[in-house]
Structure formats: C-alpha cells, structure tokens
BAGU-945699 format. One record per residue: x, y, z of N, C-alpha, C, CB in turn; residue in one letter. Coordinates in steps of 0.05 Angstrom, whole numbers. Glycine has a CB too. Example, Ala and Ser with C-alpha at 12.3 -4.5 7.8 and 13.67 -1.06 7.14 Angstrom:
{n_u 264&n_v -114&n_w 156&ca_u 246&ca_v -90&ca_w 156&c_u 264&c_v -66&c_w 156&cb_u 226&cb_v -89&cb_w 181&residuo A}
{n_u 257&n_v -45&n_w 142&ca_u 273&ca_v -21&ca_w 143&c_u 258&c_v 1&c_w 157&cb_u 282&cb_v -12&cb_w 114&residuo S}
end
This chain:
{n_u -9&n_v 143&n_w 157&ca_u -1&ca_v 117&ca_w 147&c_u -23&c_v 97&c_w 154&cb_u 26&cb_v 108&cb_w 158&residuo M}
{n_u -24&n_v 76&n_w 138&ca_u -43&ca_v 55&ca_w 142&c_u -28&c_v 28&c_w 142&cb_u -65&cb_v 55&cb_w 120&residuo M}
{n_u -40&n_v 8&n_w 154&ca_u -30&ca_v -19&ca_w 153&c_u -48&c_v -35&c_w 133&cb_u -30&cb_v -33&cb_w 181&residuo I}
{n_u -36&n_v -52&n_w 117&ca_u -51&ca_v -68&ca_w 99&c_u -37&c_v -94&c_w 93&cb_u -55&cb_v -53&cb_w 73&residuo G}
{n_u -52&n_v -112&n_w 81&ca_u -41&ca_v -138&ca_w 73&c_u -42&c_v -140&c_w 42&cb_u -57&cb_v -162&cb_w 86&residuo K}
{n_u -19&n_v -147&n_w 30&ca_u -18&ca_v -150&ca_w 1&c_u -33&c_v -176&c_w -6&cb_u 11&cb_v -150&cb_w -9&residuo V}
{n_u -53&n_v -173&n_w -24&ca_u -69&ca_v -197&ca_w -31&c_u -67&c_v -203&c_w -61&cb_u -97&cb_v -193&cb_w -24&residuo I}
{n_u -52&n_v -187&n_w -76&ca_u -50&ca_v -192&ca_w -105&c_u -33&c_v -173&c_w -120&cb_u -78&cb_v -193&cb_w -117&residuo G}
{n_u -30&n_v -178&n_w -146&ca_u -15&ca_v -162&ca_w -164&c_u -33&c_v -150&c_w -185&cb_u 8&cb_v -178&cb_w -178&residuo N}
{n_u -24&n_v -127&n_w -197&ca_u -39&ca_v -115&ca_w -220&c_u -19&c_v -112&c_w -242&cb_u -52&cb_v -88&cb_w -211&residuo V}
{n_u -27&n_v -120&n_w -266&ca_u -11&ca_v -116&ca_w -290&c_u -28&c_v -99&c_w -309&cb_u -2&cb_v -143&cb_w -304&residuo W}
{n_u -16&n_v -78&n_w -320&ca_u -30&ca_v -61&ca_w -339&c_u -10&c_v -54&c_w -362&cb_u -41&cb_v -35&cb_w -326&residuo A}
{n_u -15&n_v -66&n_w -385&ca_u 4&ca_v -60&ca_w -407&c_u -1&c_v -33&c_w -419&cb_u 1&cb_v -81&cb_w -429&residuo T}
{n_u -26&n_v -23&n_w -418&ca_u -33&ca_v 4&ca_w -427&c_u -39&c_v 21&c_w -403&cb_u -57&cb_v 4&cb_w -448&residuo R}
{n_u -23&n_v 42&n_w -400&ca_u -27&ca_v 60&ca_w -377&c_u -13&c_v 87&c_w -383&cb_u -15&cb_v 47&cb_w -351&residuo K}
{n_u -18&n_v 106&n_w -366&ca_u -5&ca_v 132&ca_w -368&c_u 25&c_v 127&c_w -369&cb_u -13&cb_v 150&cb_w -343&residuo E}
{n_u 38&n_v 140&n_w -387&ca_u 67&ca_v 136&ca_w -393&c_u 84&c_v 139&c_w -368&cb_u 76&cb_v 155&cb_w -414&residuo E}
{n_u 77&n_v 158&n_w -350&ca_u 93&ca_v 163&ca_w -326&c_u 92&c_v 140&c_w -306&cb_u 84&cb_v 189&cb_w -313&residuo S}
{n_u 73&n_v 121&n_w -310&ca_u 71&ca_v 99&ca_w -292&c_u 88&c_v 75&c_w -300&cb_u 42&cb_v 90&cb_w -290&residuo L}
{n_u 101&n_v 77&n_w -324&ca_u 118&ca_v 55&ca_w -333&c_u 141&c_v 50&c_w -313&cb_u 130&cb_v 61&cb_w -361&residuo N}
{n_u 146&n_v 25&n_w -308&ca_u 168&ca_v 17&ca_w -289&c_u 159&c_v 13&c_w -261&cb_u 189&cb_v 38&cb_w -290&residuo G}
{n_u 135&n_v 20&n_w -254&ca_u 125&ca_v 15&ca_w -227&c_u 111&c_v -12&c_w -224&cb_u 105&cb_v 38&cb_w -219&residuo F}
{n_u 114&n_v -24&n_w -200&ca_u 100&ca_v -49&ca_w -194&c_u 76&c_v -42&c_w -177&cb_u 119&cb_v -69&cb_w -178&residuo K}
{n_u 53&n_v -53&n_w -186&ca_u 27&ca_v -47&ca_w -172&c_u 18&c_v -72&c_w -157&cb_u 6&cb_v -38&cb_w -192&residuo F}
{n_u 9&n_v -67&n_w -132&ca_u -1&ca_v -89&ca_w -115&c_u -29&c_v -82&c_w -105&cb_u 18&cb_v -94&cb_w -92&residuo L}
{n_u -45&n_v -103&n_w -102&ca_u -72&ca_v -100&ca_w -90&c_u -68&c_v -104&c_w -60&cb_u -93&cb_v -120&cb_w -102&residuo V}
{n_u -78&n_v -84&n_w -45&ca_u -74&ca_v -84&ca_w -16&c_u -101&c_v -81&c_w -2&cb_u -55&cb_v -62&cb_w -6&residuo V}
{n_u -106&n_v -98&n_w 19&ca_u -130&ca_v -96&ca_w 35&c_u -122&c_v -82&c_w 61&cb_u -143&cb_v -124&cb_w 40&residuo M}
{n_u -132&n_v -57&n_w 65&ca_u -127&ca_v -44&ca_w 90&c_u -137&c_v -60&c_w 114&cb_u -140&cb_v -15&cb_w 90&residuo P}
{n_u -122&n_v -59&n_w 136&ca_u -129&ca_v -74&ca_w 160&c_u -136&c_v -54&c_w 182&cb_u -105&cb_v -92&cb_w 170&residuo V}
{n_u -159&n_v -58&n_w 194&ca_u -169&ca_v -41&ca_w 216&c_u -171&c_v -58&c_w 241&cb_u -196&cb_v -27&cb_w 210&residuo D}
{n_u -151&n_v -56&n_w 259&ca_u -150&ca_v -73&ca_w 283&c_u -172&c_v -66&c_w 303&cb_u -123&cb_v -71&cb_w 296&residuo Y}
{n_u -184&n_v -43&n_w 301&ca_u -204&ca_v -35&ca_w 320&c_u -232&c_v -43&c_w 311&cb_u -203&cb_v -5&cb_w 324&residuo S}
{n_u -234&n_v -54&n_w 287&ca_u -260&ca_v -62&ca_w 276&c_u -257&c_v -89&c_w 263&cb_u -271&cb_v -40&cb_w 256&residuo N}
{n_u -275&n_v -107&n_w 267&ca_u -273&ca_v -134&ca_w 255&c_u -276&c_v -134&c_w 225&cb_u -293&cb_v -153&cb_w 268&residuo S}
{n_u -287&n_v -113&n_w 214&ca_u -291&ca_v -111&ca_w 185&c_u -268&c_v -95&c_w 173&cb_u -318&cb_v -98&cb_w 177&residuo R}
{n_u -258&n_v -104&n_w 151&ca_u -237&ca_v -89&ca_w 136&c_u -251&c_v -74&c_w 113&cb_u -215&cb_v -107&cb_w 126&residuo N}
{n_u -238&n_v -53&n_w 104&ca_u -250&ca_v -38&ca_w 81&c_u -245&c_v -52&c_w 55&cb_u -238&cb_v -10&cb_w 81&residuo G}
{n_u -250&n_v -38&n_w 33&ca_u -246&ca_v -48&ca_w 7&c_u -216&c_v -49&c_w 1&cb_u -260&cb_v -31&cb_w -14&residuo G}
{n_u -209&n_v -58&n_w -23&ca_u -181&ca_v -60&ca_w -31&c_u -172&c_v -34&c_w -44&cb_u -176&cb_v -84&cb_w -49&residuo T}
{n_u -146&n_v -30&n_w -45&ca_u -134&ca_v -8&ca_w -59&c_u -111&c_v -18&c_w -76&cb_u -125&cb_v 15&cb_w -40&residuo I}
{n_u -103&n_v -3&n_w -96&ca_u -80&ca_v -10&ca_w -112&c_u -58&c_v 10&c_w -104&cb_u -85&cb_v -8&cb_w -143&residuo V}
{n_u -35&n_v -1&n_w -97&ca_u -13&ca_v 16&ca_w -88&c_u 13&c_v 10&c_w -103&cb_u -8&cb_v 12&cb_w -57&residuo A}
{n_u 28&n_v 30&n_w -108&ca_u 55&ca_v 27&ca_w -121&c_u 73&c_v 16&c_w -99&cb_u 66&cb_v 54&cb_w -132&residuo V}
{n_u 89&n_v -5&n_w -107&ca_u 107&ca_v -17&ca_w -88&c_u 135&c_v -4&c_w -91&cb_u 109&cb_v -48&cb_w -93&residuo D}
{n_u 144&n_v 8&n_w -69&ca_u 171&ca_v 21&ca_w -70&c_u 191&c_v 6&c_w -53&cb_u 169&cb_v 49&cb_w -61&residuo S}
{n_u 183&n_v -17&n_w -41&ca_u 201&ca_v -31&ca_w -23&c_u 205&c_v -61&c_w -29&cb_u 192&cb_v -28&cb_w 5&residuo V}
{n_u 193&n_v -71&n_w -50&ca_u 196&ca_v -99&ca_w -57&c_u 178&c_v -118&c_w -42&cb_u 224&cb_v -107&cb_w -53&residuo G}
{n_u 154&n_v -109&n_w -35&ca_u 135&ca_v -126&ca_w -20&c_u 123&c_v -147&c_w -39&cb_u 112&cb_v -109&cb_w -9&residuo A}
{n_u 111&n_v -168&n_w -26&ca_u 99&ca_v -190&ca_w -41&c_u 73&c_v -198&c_w -29&cb_u 118&cb_v -213&cb_w -42&residuo G}
{n_u 59&n_v -215&n_w -44&ca_u 33&ca_v -225&ca_w -35&c_u 36&c_v -239&c_w -8&cb_u 20&cb_v -244&cb_w -56&residuo V}
{n_u 17&n_v -232&n_w 10&ca_u 17&ca_v -244&ca_w 37&c_u 30&c_v -228&c_w 58&cb_u 30&cb_v -271&cb_w 36&residuo G}
{n_u 46&n_v -207&n_w 50&ca_u 60&ca_v -191&ca_w 70&c_u 43&c_v -168&c_w 80&cb_u 86&cb_v -180&cb_w 57&residuo E}
{n_u 48&n_v -161&n_w 105&ca_u 36&ca_v -138&ca_w 118&c_u 53&c_v -114&c_w 111&cb_u 32&cb_v -142&cb_w 149&residuo M}
{n_u 41&n_v -92&n_w 104&ca_u 56&ca_v -69&ca_w 94&c_u 46&c_v -42&c_w 106&cb_u 55&cb_v -67&cb_w 64&residuo V}
{n_u 63&n_v -22&n_w 105&ca_u 55&ca_v 5&ca_w 112&c_u 49&c_v 20&c_w 86&cb_u 78&cb_v 20&cb_w 127&residuo L}
{n_u 27&n_v 34&n_w 86&ca_u 17&ca_v 48&ca_w 62&c_u 14&c_v 78&c_w 68&cb_u -9&cb_v 36&cb_w 51&residuo I}
{n_u 22&n_v 95&n_w 49&ca_u 16&ca_v 123&ca_w 51&c_u -1&c_v 130&c_w 26&cb_u 42&cb_v 141&cb_w 52&residuo V}
{n_u -17&n_v 151&n_w 30&ca_u -35&ca_v 159&ca_w 8&c_u -31&c_v 189&c_w 1&cb_u -64&cb_v 154&cb_w 16&residuo K}
{n_u -42&n_v 196&n_w -22&ca_u -42&ca_v 224&ca_w -31&c_u -14&c_v 234&c_w -37&cb_u -54&cb_v 241&cb_w -10&residuo G}
{n_u -9&n_v 259&n_w -30&ca_u 17&ca_v 272&ca_w -37&c_u 40&c_v 257&c_w -23&cb_u 17&cb_v 301&cb_w -28&residuo S}
{n_u 36&n_v 244&n_w -1&ca_u 57&ca_v 229&ca_w 12&c_u 65&c_v 205&c_w -5&cb_u 48&cb_v 219&cb_w 40&residuo S}
{n_u 46&n_v 193&n_w -19&ca_u 52&ca_v 171&ca_w -37&c_u 70&c_v 180&c_w -61&cb_u 26&cb_v 158&cb_w -48&residuo A}
{n_u 63&n_v 203&n_w -72&ca_u 78&ca_v 213&ca_w -95&c_u 107&c_v 221&c_w -85&cb_u 64&cb_v 238&cb_w -107&residuo R}
{n_u 109&n_v 232&n_w -62&ca_u 135&ca_v 239&ca_w -51&c_u 152&c_v 214&c_w -45&cb_u 132&cb_v 256&cb_w -25&residuo K}
{n_u 139&n_v 193&n_w -36&ca_u 153&ca_v 168&ca_w -29&c_u 165&c_v 155&c_w -54&cb_u 134&cb_v 148&cb_w -16&residuo A}
{n_u 152&n_v 158&n_w -77&ca_u 164&ca_v 146&ca_w -101&c_u 182&c_v 166&c_w -116&cb_u 141&cb_v 137&cb_w -120&residuo I}
{n_u 185&n_v 190&n_w -105&ca_u 204&ca_v 209&ca_w -116&c_u 195&c_v 225&c_w -139&cb_u 228&cb_v 194&cb_w -123&residuo G}
{n_u 169&n_v 227&n_w -144&ca_u 159&ca_v 243&ca_w -167&c_u 132&c_v 253&c_w -160&cb_u 159&cb_v 227&cb_w -193&residuo N}
{n_u 129&n_v 278&n_w -154&ca_u 103&ca_v 289&ca_w -146&c_u 84&c_v 293&c_w -170&cb_u 107&cb_v 316&cb_w -132&residuo I}
{n_u 94&n_v 289&n_w -194&ca_u 78&ca_v 293&ca_w -218&c_u 64&c_v 267&c_w -227&cb_u 95&cb_v 304&cb_w -240&residuo E}
{n_u 71&n_v 244&n_w -216&ca_u 60&ca_v 218&ca_w -225&c_u 32&c_v 215&c_w -213&cb_u 78&cb_v 195&cb_w -216&residuo V}
{n_u 12&n_v 205&n_w -229&ca_u -15&ca_v 202&ca_w -219&c_u -18&c_v 177&c_w -201&cb_u -34&cb_v 200&cb_w -242&residuo P}
{n_u -7&n_v 178&n_w -177&ca_u -8&ca_v 156&ca_w -158&c_u -22&c_v 166&c_w -132&cb_u 21&cb_v 145&cb_w -152&residuo V}
{n_u -39&n_v 149&n_w -122&ca_u -54&ca_v 156&ca_w -98&c_u -45&c_v 141&c_w -73&cb_u -83&cb_v 152&cb_w -102&residuo D}
{n_u -31&n_v 118&n_w -77&ca_u -23&ca_v 102&ca_w -54&c_u 4&c_v 89&c_w -60&cb_u -44&cb_v 81&cb_w -47&residuo A}
{n_u 21&n_v 87&n_w -39&ca_u 47&ca_v 74&ca_w -43&c_u 54&c_v 58&c_w -18&cb_u 69&cb_v 95&cb_w -48&residuo A}
{n_u 66&n_v 35&n_w -23&ca_u 76&ca_v 18&ca_w -1&c_u 104&c_v 28&c_w 6&cb_u 76&cb_v -13&cb_w -9&residuo I}
{n_u 108&n_v 35&n_w 32&ca_u 133&ca_v 47&ca_w 40&c_u 147&c_v 30&c_w 61&cb_u 129&cb_v 74&cb_w 51&residuo V}
{n_u 136&n_v 8&n_w 69&ca_u 149&ca_v -9&ca_w 89&c_u 136&c_v -37&c_w 90&cb_u 148&cb_v 3&cb_w 116&residuo G}
{n_u 153&n_v -56&n_w 97&ca_u 143&ca_v -84&ca_w 102&c_u 144&c_v -88&c_w 132&cb_u 160&cb_v -105&cb_w 86&residuo I}
{n_u 121&n_v -96&n_w 143&ca_u 119&ca_v -98&ca_w 172&c_u 129&c_v -125&c_w 182&cb_u 89&cb_v -95&cb_w 181&residuo I}
{n_u 146&n_v -124&n_w 202&ca_u 156&ca_v -149&ca_w 214&c_u 137&c_v -159&c_w 236&cb_u 184&cb_v -144&cb_w 226&residuo D}
{n_u 126&n_v -140&n_w 251&ca_u 109&ca_v -148&ca_w 274&c_u 91&c_v -125&c_w 282&cb_u 126&cb_v -157&cb_w 298&residuo E}
{n_u 67&n_v -131&n_w 291&ca_u 49&ca_v -111&ca_w 302&c_u 42&c_v -120&c_w 330&cb_u 23&cb_v -107&cb_w 284&residuo V}
{n_u 45&n_v -102&n_w 349&ca_u 38&ca_v -108&ca_w 377&c_u 16&c_v -88&c_w 385&cb_u 62&cb_v -106&cb_w 396&residuo E}
{n_u -6&n_v -99&n_w 395&ca_u -30&ca_v -83&ca_w 402&c_u -39&c_v -88&c_w 430&cb_u -52&cb_v -88&cb_w 382&residuo L}
{n_u -52&n_v -68&n_w 442&ca_u -66&ca_v -70&ca_w 467&c_u -95&c_v -61&c_w 461&cb_u -53&cb_v -54&cb_w 491&residuo D}
{n_u -111&n_v -79&n_w 452&ca_u -138&ca_v -72&ca_w 444&c_u -157&c_v -67&c_w 467&cb_u -150&cb_v -94&cb_w 426&residuo L}
{n_u -150&n_v -76&n_w 491&ca_u -167&ca_v -71&ca_w 514&c_u -163&c_v -44&c_w 526&cb_u -161&cb_v -92&cb_w 535&residuo E}
{n_u -141&n_v -30&n_w 518&ca_u -137&ca_v -2&ca_w 528&c_u -130&c_v 0&c_w 557&cb_u -160&cb_v 14&cb_w 522&residuo G}
{n_u -118&n_v -20&n_w 569&ca_u -111&ca_v -18&ca_w 598&c_u -91&c_v 2&c_w 603&cb_u -101&cb_v -45&cb_w 607&residuo D}
end
C-alpha cells in the first residue's frame, strides 16, 4: 500500500467500456522518508475520497481486486481515507 494526497479529478467521456461508472482521481504519492514526492497517478476511487484528502492506495492486481473485478484495466485504486499519520522519522 501507498499513502497519497488527492490533488484533482479526471473526467473521460470516451474510455474502455468496462471503466464506465468509476470515479477517477489524481493522486500524488507521499514519501515521508524523502523530501521529494514522485509523480502523480490516476486511481479509481472506491471509498468516496475527495480533493485534499490523504488516502491509502493499492496498485496492480490488488487494485482490481479492491474494485471487485479482476478483468477491468485498472492499475491503482483508493481503498481508504486516512484520518491521521503518526511517524517517528528519527528512528529512536
């Protein structure tokens, strides 16, 4: 799983038919061990997340399983909305 922040929405009127009915969000993965974050990804929202929220993301076959259809061409899915993250970055 990965942590990310939802930074936008994606609308696509023309797409693979099996993707109809899914909500797509733009998510920026967060790496707390590095000051730089990676690029953005598009993820299917399965929990009702919105822009500005921190979320849990799964990728690959876990994403397809999370949305309940292993045949859909999806690579990432949002499976949770994060309430709080607690870290010990000093490793004490």
